[in-house]
N, C-alpha and C positions, 0 to 999 in steps of 0.2 A: 163398258163396251170397248174391244179392242178396235182401235183406228190406225194403227200403225204397224209396220214389221217388227220394229224394236218392242211395243206392247205385246205382241203376237209372242216372242221370244220369252218376254218375261211372265207372261201368263204361264207359257209352256213348261217353264222351270218351276214355277210356284206348284202348279198342277202335277209335273212327274216327281218332284219331290213329296209333296203331300200325298199322293198315291204310294210311293215307295215306303214312305215312313211308315204307314198306316199299315202297309201289307207286311212290313217287315216285323212289325211290333207283334202281329197276330202270327206270322211265322215263326217267329223266336219265342213267342209263349209255348206254341204246340211242341217246338224242339226242347225247350226245356222242361217238358213234361206237364206243366199246369193245366192242361186241358182233361189230363185223367185224375188230377189229385181230388179229393173232396173240396167241393167248393167251385172246382174248374177253373175258369180264368179268373174267378172272383179272388183267387188264392195267389194272383201275380204278384211279384215285387218288381221293386224299381229297377232290378236288376237288367228287366227285359227292355226296359227304354233305351239304357246306355248300350247294350248291345244290338238292339235295332237301328240305332243311330250310326253306327259302324258300318252295318251293311247296306243302309240307306244311302250311304253317302257314294256308293258307287253304283247300288241299282237303280239310284235315281238318273244317272247318265244313261242307262239301258234304256230307261223309260222313255227318256227324253228322244234319244235316238230313233227307237223303233216307233215312236208316236209321231215324231215327225217324218219318219219315212212312209209308214202305212196307216199306223192306227189311227190318226186323226183322218187323214182321207176316207178311209173307208167307212169310218163311225159318221162321217159327213154324208157320204153317200148314200149309207143306210137310212138316215134321217130324211134325206131330200126324196127317197122311193115313197117313203110312209108319212111326210108331212110337207105343206106348202106353207110356207112362213106369211104368204098374201092372205091366205084363207083361215089356217089355223092359228091357235094361240101359240105365240112365239117360246113359251116356256114350255108347252108341249113339245115343241119342235127341239129344244134344248135339250129336253130330258130324251128325247129319241137318239140324240147324236151322242149323248154321255153313254146310253144306253148300247149302241152300237160300237163305241169305242171300247169300251168294257168288254164286249164280246169278240174284239180282236185283240186287245192289247193283253187279256188274261192267260189265252194260249199262248201267245207270244212270249211272255214275261214268265210263264210256268215252265215253257221249253228251256227259256235261260237260265233260271231256276235249278231245273232238274240236272240239265249240263253240268252247270256249274258245284251246286252244293252235292248232288248225288253222285255224279260220274266223275269229275275231275277232283274234288276234295273229299267225297265220300267213299271212293273206290268200287262204285257198283259197275258193272260189266254194261259196256256200250249197247250189248244185245237185250238188255233190260230197259234201254231208254223210253221205248213207246208206253210200256207199262207204266213206269215211273212218271212219265208226262201226263199221261191220262189219270192218273192217281192225284197227282198235283193240280191238274185244273180242277178235277171234282172238290178239292179241298178247299182251291183259293178262289173259285168263281162266285160263290154267295157272299162272303166276305168283300171281294173285289166290288162286286155291284152294289152292297150295301153301303161299303166304305165310300164309294164314289157319288154315290147320291144322296147321302146324308151327311159326311164329313169334309172330304177332299173337295167335291166342286165346291160347296157352300163357302168353305174357308178360303178356297183360291179367289173365287169371286169376290167375296169381303176383301182380302188383302189386296187384291188387284185393285178394286176401287178405291181403298184407303191411299193407295200408293198414287194413284191417277185423278184424284176427285178432282183436280182442276185443270184437267185437260179436256 
C-alpha cells in the first residue's frame, strides 16, 4: 500500500511504464503486420519486443504526465461515485478505479499516439485526426482494459510490494 508521496511517484512510474510497454508491444505487432498473418499474434517474433521498448521509453513519460495531471484523479472520482471503501470490498473499489482510469487514459494516449505517429511522423492530414483518433481508441481500448486488469496492475502491485516490503 502506498504510504508516502515518494512511494506514490515510484508506483506511478512502474505502472506508467508497464502500461506503455504492453500497449507498445500490441501496437508494434499490429504495425509490423503480425495480426494479419496466419496464426495472428502467435506469429510474432522477438523484434517486436525490442522495437516496443524504444517507443515505450518516451511514451511512458506521456502516460506518467497525463495520468498525474488528470487520469488518476478522474479514475479515483469515478470509483468514489460507485464504491464506498467503508462498505464495499476494497478490491472491488480498486478495480473500479482501474477501470475509470483506463476509460480516461486510453482516449488520452490514443490522441497522443494519433498525433505523434499518424499525423506528425506518418504524414496524415490534421483534418483526418478525429477519425484517426476514434479508430485508435477502438483498436486500443479492449487491449488497454485487459492489459491493465490482468497484467500491468498485478505486476505493478507485485513489484511495488517487493520494493517496499519492509516499510
